[in-house]
N, C-alpha and C positions, 0 to 999 in steps of 0.2 A: 184665587183658586178657581179652577174650572172643573166641573164634574157632571156626571149624569143624574145625580140625585142629591138632595139635601135632606136634613132630618125629618122634614114634613112629608116627604114623598111617600106614597102608599106602600112602596116596596123598599123603603129605607130599612137598613139593618145595622149590623155591627160596623161595617165599613164607614157608613155615614156618621155613626156615633164617634168612631175613631177620628174621622176627619174634623168633626166639630171640636173634639178635644184639642187637636193640633191647632186649629184656628184660634181657639180661646187662649191657648198657650202663647201664641204670637201676639194677640191683643194684650194679654197681661204683661208682656214685656215692652209695651209701648208702640207696637206696630199697628198700622191700619190694614185691616183685612176685608176684602170684598170677595164674596163667593158667588160665582156665576153658576146657576142651576136652571133646569128646564121649568117652564110654566106648568103649574099643577092647579087643578080645580080647587077652589076654596081658599087658596093661599094668595096673599098680596104679592104684587109685582116686586115690591121692595119692602124689606123689614130688617130690623136689627135684633139679633139674638146673641146674648152673652157678649155684646160688643162687636160681633161680626155682622157686617152688612151683607145681607143675602139679596141678590138681584136675580129675578127669574125671567128668563128670556128664551123664546123659541120652544118648540115641542119636537120630540123625536130627533131625527137627524137635523132638523131645522135649528136645534140648539147649537150644533157645531157652527153653522153659518152665523147665527146671531152672536155667538161668543166671539167668533173671528172679527166681526164688525166692531164689537165693543172693544176688543183688544187693540185693533187698529186705531180707533178713535182716541183711545186713552193711553196709547203707547208711551208717550213722553212723561206721563205721571205714574207709570207702573215701574217699580223697582225689581219685581220678581213675579213670575207666574208659576204656580204649582198646578201641573196638568195631571188629573187623576183618571185612571182607567178603571172601568167597571164593566168588563167584557170587552168594550172598545175604548181606546184612549180618545183624547179630545183633539189631537192633531194641531195643537196650538203653534207648533213651529212654523206652520205655513201662514200664520197671521201675525205673530209677535216675534221680533228679532232680539229681544232682550234676554236677561238671565232667566233660567228655567230649572225647575226640579220636576221630577216625575214621581207620582205617588200611585202605588198599586197594592191592594190588600192581598189579592190572590189571582192566579190564572184561572180562567174558566174551564179550560180543558174538557173533561168529560161532562161537565155541567151543561154544555151546549146541547148534548143529546138527551138530557133529562127535562129540558124546558121547551123544546121546540120540535118541529117536524125534522125527520132525519136528514132530508136533503139540505135544508137550510142550516141545520146543525153541522153537517159535514163541511159545508162551505165556510161557516164561521170558525170551526175548529182548525181548518186548513189556514185561514187567513190570520188567526190570532197571533201566532209566533212571528209572522212577517210584519204585522202592524207593530208589535211590541219592539221588534228590532230597530225600528225608527228611533227608539229612545235608548239604545244600548250604550251610547256615549254620553248620556245625560245622567247626572247624579240622581239616584233613585232612592226613595224612602219606601220601606215596607215594614210589616209588623212581626214577621216570624222568620226563623231560619229556613223553614220549608220553602216559603216563597222566594227567599234570597237564593236558595240553591236552584230553584226552577229558573230564575232569571239568569243566573250565572251559566246555566246550561245553554241559554240563548246568547251567550257571550256579552252579557252586561258587564261593564267594566267597574262600576262603582255603586254598590248597593249598600245602603245603611239601614240598620234596624232601629226604628224608634218604637219602643214598646207601648202596649196598651196601658191604660191607667184605670184603676178601679179603686173606689173609696171603700176601704174595709169596714164593714159594719160590725156591730157587737153581736157575736155569735150567741144564739140561744141554744144551749145544749139540749138536744132532743134525747129522749129516753131510748136507748138501744134495746131495751126490753119490750118496747111496744111493737105493733105491727109494722113491718117494713113498708116504707112509702117512697116510691120513686117518682121523679119528675122529669119531663121532657119539655123544653122551651125552644120555640123557633117559629119562623114563618111557615105557613102550611104550603110548602112548595116541594116538588119532587126531590130536589137535591138534598133536602134535610132527611129524607128517608125515614120519616116518623113511623111508617108502617113496620119498620124493623123493630122499633121500640115496642110496639104492640105485640109482635110475635114473641119477642124476648120476654115480655111481661106475662104472656099466656103460659110460657114454660115455668116462670117463677111461680105463678099462681097455682099451677098444677102441683107444686110441691109445698107451697106456703099459702094456704087458702085465704088467710086474712090480709095478704099483701094488697097494696093500693098503688094506683098510678094516676098522676095528674098531668095532663097535656095542656100547655098554655101557649097561645100564639094567635095568629090571625091570618086571614087570606081568603080569597074567593076563587071560584073556578072548580073544575071537575076534581082535581086532586084534593082540594080542601073539603069538598062535599063527600068524597069517598072516605077520607080520613075521619070526618065527623060520624059517618055511618058505622065505620069500623069500631071507633071508640064506644059508640052507643051499644054495640053488640058484645063488647068485651067486659065480662064481670070484673068489678073492682076498679075499672078505669073511669075517669071523668075528664071531660073536655071543658076548658075555660077559654072562650074567645075574648080577645080584647081586655084581658085582665089589667088592672091598674098596676103601676110600678110598686105601690105598697103591697098589693096582693101577691105580686111576683116574688118579692123579697120574703114575705111570710111563708109562702109555699117552699121556697128554696131552703129557708132556715129549718123547716120541719122535715125535710127529706132525708132519707137514708143515702141517696145518691142522685145526682143529675146524670141522665143517660143521653149521650150525644152520638148520633149515628149518621151524620152528614157524609156525603161523598168526598168533600174537602171543605176546608175553611181557610180564611186568612190566619185566624187565631182561634176564634170562638169566644167572644167576650162573655157570653153567658157562663162559660166554664169558670172564668175568673170571678164572676159575680157569685157563683156557687161557693167557690173557695173563700170568698170574703166573709161568708157566714158559716164557714167551717164544714161545708157539705162536700164530700169527695165526688169525683166525677168518674163515670164509666164511659170511655171514649174509644171510638174506632181508631185503628192505627192508620190514619190518613193524614195528608198534609194539613198543617195547622193544628189539628187536635193532638197530634203527637208532640207539639210544642207546648201547648197550654196544659196538657195533662202529663205529668211525669210519673211513670209507672212505679207503684210502690211508695211514692212520696206524697202526692196529693190526690191520687186516684188510681184507677186501673186502666191500662191500655189493652185492648183485645183485637183479635182479627175482625175484619169487617163483615161479620155474619151475626144474625140474630141469636144463633145458638151460642156463640162465644160471648155475646153481650149478656145472655141469660146466666151463663156460668159465673161471670164477674158479679152480676147483681146478687146471685145467691151467696157468693163468698162474703160480700159485704153485709148481707142480711143475717148470716149465721156466725160470723167471726167478729165478736165484739172488740177483741184486742186489735185486729186489723183496722176496723172502722175508726177506733180512737186514734190510732197512729196516723191514718190518712186525714182524719179530722184536723189534727194538729199541723200536719204538713200543708193542708189546704190553707189554713189561716196564715201560716208563715209565707206561703207563696203569694197570697194576696197582699201581705204587708210589703213585699218587694215591688209591687206594681203601683207606685205612688204617682200622683199627678206631677210631683216635683221631679221625679226621675224622667218622666216623659218629657217634661218641659225642657230640662237640661239637654236631653238628646236632640229634641226638635230644634232648639235654638242654635245648637252647635252646627247642624247641617245648614240651616238657613243663613246663619252668619257667614259661613264659609262661601255659600253661593253668592251672597251680597258683596263679598270682597272681590269676586271675580269681575273682570271687565264685561260690559254688556255684550250680548250675543253668544255667551257660553253657558 
């Protein structure tokens, strides 16, 4: 496997967790998996995690060159390469002539303009579809129907959905008679649009004075600093940087709803985690989130505005019957996303690829 990040990377997120799940599934089936990722400060050059051997080589674009050299040197011992895109693909076809799968969580699209200077973003946005088209004849793994449809619009011929997996926890039933408590979880970056959650919460708070909001995540830079300042100025809101996994699950289980306002996602694994403890989601109608949240089943889908998010939050705060119905639907949704189902889907794609002759 060759990618831009591994789970230890400072900007690792749902895509890296998904990739780690896939790698572990392959290891559990008896395969040997090596994951090539960039060098990062404080992480060893080589380590084994859940049976997956992680090799960190090269920094930035140098990682492409370092990975190419590695693939060339070990070509005769490699049965399959999984080339993962996160913004840019890894261009492994220029270094490795054997069997290949392509893995992509989501297209970057408008995210380029939210994370960088407009000129560079414009160039990246223009180049992205052309770079991806290099893989349109390669069997491709993705996580959601939204990304599958995006790729098919680029004339990808064979796109397979391998679902996310989440271990369903034991839901602690919260009291719907208590003050409404909303939670937002994600990296503190512009594409998550957490400022929308704050604006929506301010509207909710103007009608339900005892409402609370917890924002969990991490990140540095101007956006993260501005977000922290905004949360500090918002009555009823609390920011928790670097919360532990245990703390995250506790907050999710206590929440009236998870509110997700990203500009797009591959899926939004935190949505499935909320569902695993019976917490409905309020999600924008954008790629990925419209897949993980099913309107009226495990949460509410709304137009991508803070005003519409606020209306959905108020519905869940005021309508106990609706909340209970979505609570049950959320639990059932999470039960369908088992590691076993993911493993079966992943192994089917990999086995088919291994059955092909080399160079395809």
